[in-house]
N, C-alpha and C positions, 0 to 999 in steps of 0.2 A: 269802353269803360263801362263798368257795371253800374246800374242805377242805384241811387241810395234811397231818395224819397222819404216818406214818413216811416218806413219800416226800419229805419236805420237803428234806432234805439230798442234794445230788448225790452219787452213788457216787464213791468214791475211784478216782483213776486215778493213783496214785503210781508213781513210777519205781523200784519195788523189784523185786527178783528179776530175771525176764526182761526186765521193762519197762526196768530200769536200763541195759540193753544199747543202747537206742535211741540213746544218745549216742555210740556208736562210729561211726567212719568207715564209710561204706557199702563193701561189697565185692561183687564179682561172684560169684554162687553157681554151683556146678557144676549141670548138668542133674539133675533129680530121679532119672533112671534111671542116673546115673553119679556117685555121691556121692564127696566128698572122702575119701580114706583114707590113713592113715599106716601104713606097714609097718614093724614092729619089725625093728631091724637084729639079725641073728643073732649070738649071743655069740662064735662062732667065724669071724665074717666078717672078711676083711682090712681094714685101715684104708682109709677112703675117700680120705684125703688132703685137700687143699684143695678145697672146694666153692665154685663161683662163686655159688651161690644158697643162702640159708638162709631158714627160714621161722619165722613167729611166729604163735601163736594169739592174736588181739587180746583176745577175750573172756576167756580163761584168764589172760592177762597182767594184766588189771585185776583180775578177781575173786580171783585167788590171791596178789596183792600185798598188803603191809600197807596201802597207800593204799586199794585197792579194799574191803578188809575193814572198814577204818575208815568208809568212805563207806556201806557197807551197814548197819553199826551205827547210824549217824546216821539213815538212811532209816527203819530199823525203829523207832527211838525216836520219831521225828517222826510216823510213820504211826499208831503207838499213841496219841499225844497228839491227833492230828486226830480219830481214831475216837471217842476218849472225849469230846472236846468236841462233835462232831456228835451223839453219843447224848444229852449233856446238853441241847443246844439243842432237839432233837427232843422230848424230854420236856417241857421248858419251854414250847415253843410249843403242844404238844398240850394241855397243862393250860389254857393261856390260851385256846385255841379252845373247849374244853369248857365253860369258865366263861362265855365270850361266848355260846355256843349256849344256855346255860340262861337267860340274861337276855333272849333274843329275845322271849319272850312277855310280858315286863314293861315293856320299853323302848318309847319312841315309835319307829316305823319310821324316821324321819329320823335319830334319835339312834343307833339300832342300825346304820343303814347307815354312819354316819360312823365308829363304832367298828370296823365290819367292814373298811372300807377302810383305816383305820389299821393294823389287824392284818395285812391282806394286804401293805401296803407294808412292814411290818416283816419278814414272812416272806420277801419277795422280796430285801430287803437282806441277810438272814441267808444265803440261798442264794448270792448274789453274793459275799459276804465269804468263805464257806467254799470256793467254787470258786477264789477268788483265792489262798487259802492253799495249795491243792493245786497250782495253776499255779506259784506261787513255789518250792515244793519241787522240782517237776519241772524247772524252769529251773536251780535250783541244782545238781541232780544231773547235768544236762547239762553245765553249765559246769565242775563239778568234774572230770568224767570227761575233758573236753577238755583241762583243765589237766594232768591226769595224762599224757595222751598227748604233749603238748608238752614236759613235762618228761622224759619217757622217750626222746624221739627222739634227743638227743645220745648218751645212754648206749647206745641201740641201734646208733648209728653206730659207737661205739667198739668194741662186741663184734663187729660186722660186719667191721670192719677187722682185729681180732684173729684172726678165722676166715679172713681172706683172701678174704672174699666181696665181691661187687660189687653185690649186691642182696639186700633182705629182702622176701619175699612173705608175704602173709596166708595162712596155711595153708588157709583156706576157699576160696581161688582155685586151689589145687593139687589135681588129681585124685588123683594117687598120689605119695607121697614116702616116703623112708626116715626113720625118727625121728632118725637120726644128724644130719640137717641141721636139725632143729628146735631153736631156741635159747630157747624160751619160758621154761623153768624157770631156765636160767642167767641170763636177763635178769631174771627176777623176783628172784632173789638179789641181783643188783647194784642193782636199783631200790630194794629194802628197805634196802640198806646206805646208798646215796647219797641217797635221797629220804625214807626213813622213811614214815610214814603220811600225809603231806601235810596234817596238821591245821593249820588256820589259813590255809592258802593260798587257799581260796575260802570266805570267811565265809558262814555261814548267817544270814539276817535273823532277829532275835528269838530267836537261840540264844546262850546264854552261851558264853564261850570255852571250847574244848575243852582 
């Protein structure tokens, strides 16, 4: 019989924290030796007038919004549930494994082999099921984030037109810019007002209504 021990359950690969950012659209990153930089506009600087280009920090747009904060709360809660259930299953199977090992000297070899194979099958199924739970949560996080950006796009277009701009760039693709052309915080305020926290837009399987 193969040992199960604490290595039974696959490590979590949840889309929390930085991992949650994987759902964001890809952006071209500046070279390592020439990082993106935003220069603070001096308080006494003359008005810039209409800028044809405005910038948005996609990551901050999501994480600072009510929608993104609600998403992170859900991920934190679900991660805690998964970790608790993983620990419970590890303890349960470890106990079963120890009990089966103690019977090895008293059982007929054929009977012990049958029980050991059944235990290994159960352990394999548990690993598969727990991995599926993590995959489903990651998929939900990605879908939820994509829904956020789709909902944000029309409002981003409105703000761009109000600023008289013709394009919005991801701030990560800009080497140097003045913070006066960054609309991230203004857009967050508008998204919070018009979209709220996005609860219920992308239901999470096996989770009660928010």
